[in-house]
N, C-alpha and C positions, 0 to 999 in steps of 0.2 A: 505494499500498500502506500502511493506516496505520503511523505512526511507530512505534506501541506496539510492531507485530506485527517492525520492523527491531530495535528494541531486544532484542526477545526474542531473536530469534537472533544478533546481536551479541552477547549473553551468554551462548548456548548454546555459540557458536566457542570462544571465552575461555574460558571454564570447561570446555569439553568436552575442548580442544585441550590443554588445561594438568595437570587432574586425569586423565580415561581416556586419551589418548594420548601422556602426557608430552612433548609440545612444548617447547621451551625458551620461555619469556614471551614474549620481545620477535617468535619466529616469529605465536604464535599470538595475542598483540593486532593484529600488521600483517594476518595474515591475516582478523581479524575486520573490522578497517578497513576491507581493500580489500572485502570481499563487502557492508556495510554501504554502501560509495561508490559501487560500483556497483549496489544496488537503488536509491537514492535515486534521484527523478527533478527533471524544473524545476519540479514542482511543491511537492515537498518543498524545494528551494532558493528559492522564492519565498516559501512562507510564511516560512523561517529570516531570510530577507534584511527582510520586516515585522517580524518578531516583535524582530529586533536592532534598526529603526529607531526601535519603541515605547521600548524600553530605554534607547537615545541620547535620543531625546526626552526620557523623564522626567527623566533626569541634567543635560540642559542647555536643558531649558525651550524646546524647539523648537515651531515652530509646522508648522500641518500642512504645507504645502509643501514644506518642509526635511525634512519626516519624510519627505513621499516622495520626494522625490528622492534621499536616502540609501538607502531600500530599493529602488529601482530601480537607482543605480548601485551598489549591494553584490552584487546580484541579475546585473546585467550581468557585473559582473566573476568570479561563480561560474561563472555557463551557458558562460562561455570556457574552463574550465578543466575538463583531463580529471581524470577518477578521481584516478590516479599523482599530478598535480600538487594536488589538495586534499588528497591525504594528505600528500604530500612538504612542504607547507605548514605542514599540523597540527604533524608531526614538528621543524620547522625551528622554529616560533614557541617550544615545550617546548624544544628544545636551548639556545634563544637565554634563555629564561627561566630555568635552574636547569642549565646546562650547565659554566659559571666555578664555580659556588654548589658544585655537586657534588664536582667535582673536589678545589675550595678546602678543601671539608670532609671530605672522603675522608685529603689528607695531612694534616692537621690531627689527625686522628682516630688513624692510624698516627703520626704525630711524639709524641703525645701518651702513646701507651702503649709506644713504644720509648724513650723519653726516662728515662720513671719518670714523666713527671710527673700521667698519670691515677693511678699508683699513690702519688705522693705526698699529691694530693688525697683519695684513697680513704680513707688509713690517716689522712690528717687528720679526717676526718669520722667513720671508728668513735673517733678517742679522744673526739671533741667530743659526739656524737650517738649511741653506743654502736651494735653491730649489729643490735639492735632496731629501732632508729629511723632505720636507714640510708636502707630505701624510700621513711618519712614524705620524707628528705632530698632525695630523687630525686623528689618531686612537688612539693614548695613551688619548688624549682628549678628544673624543668620548668615551673611554671604564673609564676612571674616571667622567665623567656626566655620563655616564650611569646607575652606582651603586646607585645613589643617586633619580634620577629626571629619568620620565617617555621619552621612545625610541623618541617619539613623539615630546615631547619638545627639545631633545636633538639636533634634529636633525633642526630643526626651526633655533633653536641660531646657531648653524656651519655654516649650507647653504651660508649665507651671506657672510663667509670668503671665504668658496669655490670657490664662483662666486669671491670675488674680485682678490683672487690667480689666477684663470682662466685669469680672463681680465688682469690681468700683467705678468703673464707668456704665455699666447696665446696655451697652449696645457695640456691635462691632466684633464679635467674638468671631465671625467667618474670616474678616480682615485680618483678624492678629494671625490665626493660623495659617493662612496662606502667603502672609507677609514673611514670615519665618520661613516659611517651602522656598516660598521663590528667591529670596535671598541664600539657602542655603544648596539649593539640589544644583544647580547651574555648575557652582564653584567647584562641587563634590566632583564633575564631571569635564571640569573645563581647565582646572587651575590646579599643577602639581602642586604638594606633592604628594596629593590624594592615589589612591594605586593606579585608579583606573586613567587619567591622562599620564601619569609617569609611564606605566607600560606601553600605552600609543605610543607616545614620543619616541622610549628607547624601539619600538619594532619599525617606525616609519624613519628614526635617523632624526628625529628633530630635537635640535640642541633644548637644553630645559630651561635656559631662561628666555627665547623664543617663545616658549611654551607655556611659558608663566606669563609674560609679556599680552602675548595671543589671547590666551585663555581670559586674564581677568580683564582684557575688553570687553570680549562675546560677554562672558558670564556678566557683566555690570549692565550691556545694554538689554540682556535677555532677563535678569533682574527685574530692570523695569519696567522690561515690557509688562512681566509676570505681578508687578505690583499694582502696575497701572490694571490688570485683568481683576485683579480681587478687589481693585476698588470698585468697579465697574459691578463682580457679582456681589460685593457686600448692599449696592445700592440694591438690587435685586432680588436676593434672597437674602433669608435670619438663619440661622441656625441654632438653636438656643445652646445654651449651656445647661450641659443633661449630666448625673450622677455617672460615674466612670464608677469601676470595681474596689477600687480603693479609697473615691472619697466620695459624698454626699453631698449634696448643694445647699442644705441644712448647716452643714460642719465649712463649708467653703465660706458660708455668708457669713459665720460666725468666727474665722479665720480673720476675716478682709477688714473687720468692724474692730478690729482689739486697737487700743490707743499706741499711738507709735512710739511711746518711749518703754513699749513693753516687746520691740522688735529687737532683734540682733542690728548690731553696727551692719554700715553698708559693705565695707571691706570683708566682713567677716561672711556676709549673706552671700558675696561674689566667688570664696572660694572653691566652693563646689561646683561650680561654672568652668572658671579661670583653672584651676587646675590641673583636669584633665587635658584643656587646651596647650597651656605649656609644655606637660611634659611629654603629651606626643609628637607636638611639634620639636622639642629637642631631640626626639628619637627619629625622624622625620630627617631634620638639619644632619645629624650623623649619616645617615644610612645615603644622603644625597649629596651634600658638599664634601662631607669628608670620611670616605669609605679609608681610608688607609688608615685613620685612626682607630679601627674597632676592637682592635687590643688592650690599646690602653685602659685604664681602671677607669677612669672617669669617661671614656666612652660608653666602658661595658656600664657602669650605672644608672648612664642616661638611657643606652637603649634598655635595658630591665624594666626603670621606671617609663618610659616611656612605651611600652606596650598600650596598646588599648585598655587590653581586660584590669594590666594591676594598676593603670591609670586612672580605670572607670572604680576600684577597689577604694585606693586612698580617698577620692572623693568623695565615694559613698561611707570610708568614715569618717572624714570631715563632714559631712553632712549631719551623719548620726550623731557625733559631738555637740553640735551646734543644736540639735533639738535635744538634745542630755540636756546639753547646762541651760535652754529656753526653759523646759520644763524642772528643772532642779532636782534631780537625781529620782522622776516617777518613772520606776521600772516599768510599772503596768502599760500606759500609755506608749512610751519607746516601744514595747513589744508589739500593741496591738498597730502601729504606724508599720513598723517591719514586714508584719504578714499581711496588713490589706496590700500595701507594692508589692508583696511576693507573687500575693493572690493574682493580684493585676497583671505581674509580668511575665507570668506565668502562662496565662492564655495567649499573650502575643508570643512567647516563643514556641508554643506548641499551633500555633496558626503558622508562622512565617517559617518553620521545622518544616510541615506540611506540603506550604509553598516552596519551597526550596526543593522537599522528594518531587513534588511535581517537572520543575525546574528541569530536576535532573536526567530522570527520563525522557520528559520531551528532546532535550540535548543528544540524549541515545539514541535518537529516531533519523540523526542525519540533519537534520533541519539546518542547521546552519551551513553544511556544506551546499543545502539544497534553495537556500535562496541566494547565495552567494552564483552559483551555476544560474538562476533564473534571472536576478539582474543582467549579468553580464550579456543576457542573452539579448537582451533586451535594446542590447546598447545605449545604455544612461551617461551621459558625461562623469565623470570620474568622482566632483566631488557631490551630485546628487546622489550617484551610486554611492561613495561612501557612507552618507547620510541614512540611504533606504534600508542597506544591508543591516545597519545597525539597530534600525527600529524595528524591523520586520524580526532579530535575534531576539534585542529588548521584550518586544510583544510574545515574543515564541515562549521566552524560558526566565523572565523576571528581574533579572539581577543585569543593572545598569552598566557593573564592571566586568564583566562573563560578556555581555553584547560587546563591548568597546575593543575589546581583545579578539575575540572571537572576530569581530568587522576588519580589525587591525591584519589580521594573518590575513585575510580575502583580500583586503584592499591593496596587500605589501609587496605581493605579486601581481600586479598589474598598475603597477606605478605607471603614470605620464608623467614625461621629465619638463612636458609645461605647465603643472600645476606640482606647486611647492607642496614640499610634504606635510608643513604646518596647516595650512587649509584643511590638509586630509583628515588632519588630526583634529581640528577644530570642530570640522564638519561628520567625524563621529565622535565625539562629545556630545553635541547638538542631539543628535540622530539615538543617543540611549537615554534620551526624555520620553519621548511617545513611545508606547502607550502604557502608561502605570494602570496596571487593573491586578487582579486576585492574586497572579503567582507573583508580585512584586513585594519584598518584606516592607520598602519605605511605606508603601499603597495599606499596610496592614496596621503599622507603627501610628499614621497620620488617621487613620477611622478610629481606632480602636483608643487611641489614647484621647482625642481629640471629642470623643463623644460621638462623632458622626456617624450615622448608616452606612451599608457596604453602598447604596444606593445612592445617597448625600455625596458621598466620597466619589462616586464613577462621574455623576454629575459637576460635582464642583474644582476636584483637585486632579482629575486625569483630563479634564480639557486646557487646564491653563498650563501645565507639564508640558500638554503635546502644543500649543500655540507659544510657549519661549522654545520652544525645539525647532519647531518652523521658521518662528523670526529670525534663531539662530544659523537656520541655512543661509536666511536672505544674508544676513550680515555676513557670513563667511564668502557668498559668495560674488557681495560686492566688493568685501574688502579684495579676493583676489583678483577680482577686474580692476579695482584703478591701482593698487599696488601688487603686480602679480610677484616679487623678489624674483626671477628669475632674471 
């Protein structure tokens, strides 16, 4: 069966299961994963193994013999696994990647709200920027944090501020949610040192400084586009502040009405947000600009503390200590806060891991190579080709980073000397934005943490990211026409 038909079947099962039959997202994604996995045959696995080997060969400059051996080894390993084993492997890999991160980020968010730290930051922002510019502050903050930190983490860290702002102002919750996302999501896919643009730059031979400068330009432009769309959407639609598993509306209202003198100081309130950013940025700086110094003791400590899981654990401990200090030793309340946060984070981990399992079995159908062949057959110009290949792979398997790396491997083999690789890399970054839906971990983080329903997230969040991606493509094509760099 054609991988495109398998993709269509998987999408029907997920969307239909959630929106029509009201299945829990975890069950719908798992059911879709089994449907796709059962249909996937040996030919699909072989194609996937060959595509994976080609991408790895591009990254590592392998010779043909090594590429062939890797493809055979990958195919042999996959063919020995049952469908359930392949699904469990994808589930486990996703949990390993985001499990600790989501759990600790949930604790940080809960502690920021319960301790009053989020409210302190919001009140300070309101005094400094004014209520009219609060959403703009969220946009810039999301952009800056999205450069060194994964989008999911940025959204987790900043959403408590959006909730506190909505409780204080009484409106514009959708604007706050989408402003945070508009700033962070494009920086995540366009600006090194986040992994996606960093790997794409390496695969296409783009100097880091060029990618950094070009990525900032396009990300700033598309962030402004996304912010404009968010303002438009906020005037038409209203998303109420709903209770989430970790916090009821009554609790949030009570917390927002506390006297200001009872809140923690501003510098302490910022620590759980700034610490992971500084630590992760330190690791990224060493890896990117000082690779030869990794053996030094200082570099080893920076690399250890800058690991995303370690950085989030340290930030979580800081948030817990802040909450404990505010509650003056009330162990029962502290325990309840942690339990509520973990209950909320656990649900998101399950849904995200199921999405990862679904994305894994979709990749194993050979959908990436099939999409690349289809795009080349229609003779699309190289910059739009890079964009649409990335978009189709992203839609198929969910991960923006995986889509970018896959597309870069495809595009690297067909580069045109008349097109500068920087513009290809930027087009790939923009192409990783459409289409965010149920197989994307970021989709579920936005959906479940904000309190939006699945249909609301599809109506509001998905169009905004798609619009930003297409506007980014137009910007890249315009830059290439005005300044070809050749």
